[in-house]
DRENDO-1510 file (C-alpha; in Angstrom, 1 decimal, always signed):
<recs>
REC; n; res; u; v; w
REC; 1; MET; +92.0; +80.2; +125.7 .
REC; 2; GLN; +89.7; +78.0; +123.6 .
REC; 3; ILE; +86.6; +79.7; +124.9 .
REC; 4; ALA; +88.0; +83.2; +124.2 .
REC; 5; ARG; +88.9; +82.1; +120.7 .
REC; 6; GLU; +85.3; +80.8; +120.1 .
REC; 7; VAL; +83.8; +84.0; +121.4 .
REC; 8; VAL; +86.0; +86.1; +119.0 .
REC; 9; GLU; +85.1; +83.9; +116.1 .
REC; 10; GLN; +81.4; +84.2; +116.8 .
REC; 11; ALA; +81.8; +88.0; +117.1 .
REC; 12; ILE; +83.6; +88.4; +113.8 .
REC; 13; GLY; +81.5; +85.7; +112.0 .
REC; 14; GLU; +84.5; +83.6; +110.8 .
REC; 15; ARG; +87.4; +81.6; +112.1 .
REC; 16; MET; +90.7; +83.2; +113.0 .
REC; 17; ASP; +92.3; +81.8; +109.9 .
REC; 18; GLY; +89.7; +83.5; +107.7 .
REC; 19; SER; +87.6; +80.4; +106.8 .
REC; 20; PRO; +83.8; +80.6; +107.4 .
REC; 21; LEU; +82.2; +79.2; +110.5 .
REC; 22; PRO; +80.3; +75.9; +110.0 .
REC; 23; GLU; +76.6; +76.2; +109.6 .
REC; 24; LYS; +74.5; +75.6; +112.7 .
REC; 25; LYS; +72.1; +72.6; +112.6 .
REC; 26; PRO; +68.5; +73.8; +112.3 .
REC; 27; ALA; +66.3; +73.1; +115.3 .
REC; 28; SER; +64.1; +70.1; +115.1 .
REC; 29; PRO; +60.4; +70.6; +114.4 .
REC; 30; LYS; +59.5; +69.5; +117.9 .
REC; 31; ALA; +61.8; +72.1; +119.4 .
REC; 32; ILE; +60.3; +74.8; +117.3 .
REC; 33; ALA; +56.8; +73.7; +118.2 .
REC; 34; GLY; +57.7; +73.6; +121.9 .
REC; 35; ARG; +59.2; +77.1; +121.7 .
REC; 36; ILE; +56.0; +78.5; +120.1 .
REC; 37; GLY; +53.8; +76.8; +122.7 .
REC; 38; GLY; +56.0; +78.0; +125.5 .
REC; 39; ASN; +55.7; +81.6; +124.3 .
REC; 40; LYS; +52.0; +81.4; +124.2 .
REC; 41; GLY; +51.6; +79.4; +127.5 .
REC; 42; GLY; +52.5; +82.1; +130.0 .
REC; 43; LYS; +50.1; +84.6; +128.6 .
REC; 44; ALA; +47.3; +82.1; +128.2 .
REC; 45; ARG; +47.7; +80.9; +131.8 .
REC; 46; ALA; +47.8; +84.4; +133.2 .
REC; 47; ALA; +44.5; +85.2; +131.3 .
REC; 48; ALA; +42.8; +82.1; +132.7 .
REC; 49; LEU; +43.8; +82.8; +136.4 .
REC; 50; THR; +41.4; +84.6; +138.7 .
REC; 51; ALA; +42.7; +87.5; +140.8 .
REC; 52; GLU; +42.7; +85.3; +144.0 .
REC; 53; GLU; +44.8; +82.7; +142.2 .
REC; 54; ARG; +47.3; +85.3; +141.0 .
REC; 55; VAL; +47.6; +86.7; +144.6 .
REC; 56; ARG; +48.1; +83.2; +146.0 .
REC; 57; ILE; +50.8; +82.4; +143.5 .
REC; 58; ALA; +52.5; +85.7; +143.9 .
REC; 59; ARG; +52.5; +85.4; +147.7 .
REC; 60; LYS; +53.9; +81.9; +147.6 .
REC; 61; ALA; +56.7; +83.1; +145.2 .
REC; 62; ALA; +57.6; +86.0; +147.5 .
REC; 63; MET; +57.7; +83.8; +150.5 .
REC; 64; SER; +60.0; +81.4; +148.7 .
REC; 65; ARG; +62.3; +84.2; +147.5 .
REC; 66; TRP; +62.7; +85.7; +151.0 .
REC; 67; LYS; +62.9; +82.5; +153.0 .
REC; 68; GLN; +66.3; +82.0; +154.6 .
REC; 69; THR; +67.9; +78.7; +154.3 .
REC; 70; LYS; +70.8; +77.3; +156.4 .
REC; 71; LYS; +73.2; +78.3; +153.7 .
REC; 72; SER; +71.9; +81.8; +153.3 .
REC; 73; ALA; +71.4; +82.5; +157.0 .
REC; 74; PRO; +73.7; +85.3; +158.2 .
REC; 75; ARG; +76.9; +84.1; +159.8 .
REC; 76; LYS; +78.0; +84.9; +163.2 .
REC; 77; SER; +81.1; +87.0; +163.4 .
REC; 78; SER; +84.3; +85.4; +164.6 .
REC; 79; ARG; +85.5; +88.7; +166.0 .
REC; 80; PRO; +85.1; +89.2; +169.7 .
REC; 81; GLN; +82.3; +91.4; +170.8 .
REC; 82; ALA; +83.2; +94.9; +172.2 .
REC; 83; PRO; +82.3; +95.2; +175.8 .
REC; 84; SER; +79.1; +97.0; +176.6 .
REC; 85; GLU; +80.8; +99.4; +179.0 .
REC; 86; PRO; +84.1; +101.1; +178.2 .
REC; 87; GLN; +86.9; +99.9; +180.5 .
REC; 88; THR; +89.2; +102.5; +181.8 .
REC; 89; ALA; +92.8; +101.9; +182.3 .
REC; 90; GLN; +93.8; +101.9; +186.0 .
REC; 91; LEU; +97.1; +103.6; +186.8 .
REC; 92; ARG; +99.4; +102.3; +189.4 .
REC; 93; ASP; +101.0; +104.7; +191.9 .
</recs>
């Protein structure tokens, strides 16, 4: 209930009783500088890599994404397997 109230208050920009929301603390200068460097970093790294390095990194990432772990391995069904040949009912005389 508390989370829903906070979401509504953020959406309308004020508290449910009509009072304004408290001001957010400004980010520290170090956080701002880190964010700026982080935004530049990926593009700068991509520009500095050779084609072979990009291929190697992409291949490693793809292998990591598609590798199956014990948790993600398909589970065996607990249902009994159907017989390979259909069994016919034998009638008694």
